C-alpha positions as CSV (number, residue, x, y, z in Angstrom):
1,M,-0.4,-1.3,5.4
2,H,-3.9,0.0,5.9
3,A,-6.4,-2.5,4.5
4,A,-9.8,-1.5,3.4
5,R,-12.8,-3.2,5.0
6,L,-14.3,-5.8,2.8
7,S,-17.8,-4.8,3.9
8,R,-17.2,-1.2,2.7
9,S,-15.1,-1.8,-0.4
10,P,-16.8,-2.6,-3.8
11,R,-13.3,-3.2,-5.2
12,L,-12.5,-5.9,-2.6
13,K,-16.0,-7.4,-2.9
14,R,-15.4,-7.8,-6.7
15,V,-12.1,-9.6,-6.1
16,H,-13.6,-11.7,-3.3
17,A,-16.5,-12.7,-5.6
18,C,-14.1,-13.5,-8.5
19,L,-12.2,-16.0,-6.3
20,A,-15.2,-17.3,-4.4
21,D,-15.5,-20.5,-6.4
22,G,-12.1,-21.7,-5.3
23,A,-10.7,-22.0,-8.8
24,E,-7.2,-20.7,-9.6
25,R,-7.1,-17.4,-11.3
26,S,-4.2,-15.6,-12.9
27,T,-3.4,-12.0,-12.2
28,L,-4.8,-11.1,-15.6
29,E,-8.0,-13.0,-15.0
30,I,-8.5,-11.2,-11.8
31,I,-7.8,-7.8,-13.4
32,T,-10.3,-8.4,-16.1
33,G,-12.9,-10.4,-14.1
34,A,-13.0,-8.0,-11.1
35,R,-12.0,-4.8,-12.9
36,V,-9.1,-4.0,-10.6
37,C,-5.4,-3.1,-10.7
38,A,-2.7,-4.0,-8.3
39,V,-4.0,-7.6,-7.7
40,N,-1.3,-8.3,-5.2
41,A,-2.4,-5.4,-3.0
42,C,-6.1,-6.6,-3.2
43,I,-5.0,-10.1,-2.2
44,A,-3.1,-8.6,0.8
45,E,-6.2,-6.6,1.8
46,L,-8.4,-9.7,1.5
47,R,-6.0,-11.6,3.7
48,A,-6.1,-8.8,6.3
49,N,-9.9,-9.2,6.3
50,G,-9.5,-12.9,7.1
51,A,-9.6,-14.6,3.7
52,Q,-7.1,-17.4,3.2
53,I,-5.7,-17.1,-0.4
54,A,-3.1,-19.4,-1.8
55,C,-0.6,-18.2,-4.3
56,R,1.8,-19.9,-6.6
57,Q,4.0,-19.0,-9.5
58,I,4.4,-21.0,-12.7
59,R,6.1,-20.5,-16.1
60,D,3.8,-19.4,-18.9
61,P,4.1,-22.2,-21.5
62,A,3.7,-19.7,-24.4
63,T,6.2,-17.1,-23.3
64,G,8.3,-18.6,-20.6
65,G,7.4,-15.7,-18.4
66,R,6.2,-15.9,-14.8
67,L,2.5,-16.3,-14.0
68,W,1.0,-15.8,-10.6
69,L,-2.0,-17.9,-9.7
70,Y,-4.4,-17.2,-6.8
71,R,-7.0,-19.5,-5.2
72,M,-9.3,-18.7,-2.3
73,V,-8.9,-21.5,0.2
74,R,-11.3,-20.0,2.8
75,P,-13.4,-16.9,2.2
76,A,-13.4,-14.0,4.7
77,P,-15.8,-14.6,7.6
78,P,-19.4,-13.4,7.0
79,S,-19.0,-10.9,9.8
80,V,-16.2,-9.2,7.9
81,Q,-18.1,-9.4,4.6
82,G,-21.0,-7.4,6.1
83,E,-23.5,-10.2,5.6
84,G,-26.6,-10.1,7.9
85,R,-26.0,-6.6,9.0
86,T,-28.1,-3.5,8.3
87,P,-26.0,-0.7,6.9
88,A,-26.0,2.5,8.8
89,P,-27.9,5.3,7.0
90,P,-25.8,7.9,5.3
91,S,-25.1,10.9,7.3
92,V,-26.1,14.3,6.0
93,P,-23.5,17.1,6.6
94,G,-24.8,19.6,9.2
95,E,-27.5,17.2,10.4
96,D,-27.8,16.8,14.2
97,M,-27.3,13.1,15.0
98,S,-28.6,13.3,18.6
């Protein structure tokens, strides 16, 4: 799997922020709270960026179906998040960078 860099991915930043308080969130809560699809893929990418995220499965009391719950145990390191770094200026096609 090729994981996106947290520092460059607004999608991963939204999921990281959604889980940052350490509370458990269901797949649906992450989908609606972070405006993403494929929550399991986002979780895998955050783990590849150094975040420690716990996952457990429960039975939905209302429907009897399976619910997946995610909780951030340890956030991604600040160096991976891009904190404290000045972003590189955008390059302009055809511009000489020397």
